[in-house]
C-alpha positions as CSV (number, residue, x, y, z in Angstrom):
1,X,179.1,6.8,71.6
2,X,179.7,6.0,67.9
3,X,181.7,2.6,67.2
4,X,185.1,3.4,65.3
5,X,185.2,2.7,61.5
6,X,187.7,0.1,62.0
7,X,185.3,-1.8,64.5
8,X,182.6,-1.5,62.1
9,X,184.6,-2.9,59.2
10,X,185.9,-5.8,61.5
11,X,182.7,-6.9,62.4
12,X,181.3,-6.6,58.9
13,X,184.2,-8.8,57.5
14,X,183.9,-11.3,60.3
15,X,180.0,-11.5,59.6
16,X,180.2,-11.9,56.0
17,X,183.0,-14.3,56.0
18,X,180.7,-17.3,56.3
19,X,178.5,-16.1,53.5
20,X,181.2,-16.8,50.5
21,X,181.2,-19.8,48.8
22,X,184.6,-21.2,47.7
23,X,185.4,-21.8,44.0
24,X,185.2,-25.3,42.8
25,X,188.6,-26.8,42.6
26,X,189.9,-27.4,39.2
27,X,192.3,-29.3,37.6
28,X,195.4,-28.1,35.4
29,X,193.0,-28.0,32.4
30,X,190.3,-26.1,34.3
31,X,188.1,-29.0,34.4
32,X,186.3,-29.6,37.8
33,X,188.3,-31.8,40.2
34,X,186.2,-35.4,40.6
35,X,185.7,-37.0,43.7
36,X,185.6,-41.0,43.8
37,X,187.5,-42.6,40.7
38,X,186.1,-45.1,38.2
39,X,189.0,-46.4,36.1
40,X,186.5,-48.4,34.1
41,X,185.3,-44.9,32.6
42,X,188.9,-44.3,31.5
43,X,189.7,-47.4,29.8
44,X,189.5,-45.8,26.4
45,X,192.8,-44.1,27.2
46,X,195.0,-47.4,27.1
47,X,197.2,-47.4,24.3
48,X,197.7,-43.7,24.4
49,X,200.6,-41.6,25.0
50,X,200.9,-40.0,28.4
51,X,201.2,-36.6,27.9
52,X,199.6,-34.1,30.3
53,X,196.7,-33.5,28.4
54,X,196.0,-37.1,28.0
55,X,196.4,-37.9,31.6
56,X,194.2,-34.8,32.7
57,X,191.6,-35.9,30.3
58,X,191.7,-39.6,31.8
59,X,191.4,-38.0,35.3
60,X,188.1,-35.9,34.4
61,X,186.6,-39.0,32.5
62,X,187.1,-41.3,35.5
63,X,185.9,-38.8,38.0
64,X,189.2,-39.2,40.1
65,X,190.2,-35.9,42.0
66,X,193.8,-36.6,41.1
67,X,195.9,-38.9,38.8
68,X,199.5,-40.3,38.5
69,X,201.7,-41.7,36.0
70,X,203.3,-44.8,37.1
71,X,206.6,-45.6,35.2
72,X,208.4,-49.2,35.1
73,X,210.6,-49.5,38.2
74,X,209.0,-46.5,39.7
75,X,208.6,-46.6,43.6
76,X,205.2,-46.1,44.6
77,X,203.4,-45.7,47.7
78,X,201.1,-48.5,48.6
79,X,198.2,-46.6,50.4
80,X,194.9,-46.9,48.5
81,X,193.3,-43.7,47.7
82,X,189.8,-43.9,46.3
83,X,190.3,-40.4,44.6
84,X,193.2,-41.5,42.7
85,X,193.7,-42.4,39.0
86,X,196.8,-44.5,38.4
87,X,197.9,-44.8,34.7
88,X,200.6,-47.3,34.3
89,X,202.9,-46.7,31.4
90,X,205.5,-48.7,29.6
91,X,209.2,-47.4,28.9
92,X,207.9,-45.5,25.7
93,X,205.3,-43.7,28.0
94,X,202.4,-45.5,26.4
95,X,199.6,-46.3,28.8
96,X,199.2,-49.8,29.3
97,X,197.0,-50.0,32.5
98,X,194.5,-47.8,34.4
99,X,193.3,-48.4,37.9
100,X,192.2,-46.4,41.0
101,X,194.0,-46.5,44.0
């Protein structure tokens, strides 16, 4: 008795599914996403305007997984996230402080 082609295809798919390597996660610019944030490494961005390109470059430089821009008076969550870079900006969008969390 021969197994059906559908059964063979299903078994092959199940057995090879564990052999694939997921693609590395990347940010908007295609740069690899990081892990733990190091705000000291991104301090050179203080004083720059917080464009999408600058925020992404600061994230990559810091090694953080994600970045967020904090505007004056904006409500923000208080939980600490060691993989997140926070860029505090003034009313003109200029970065005034960079920290992790």
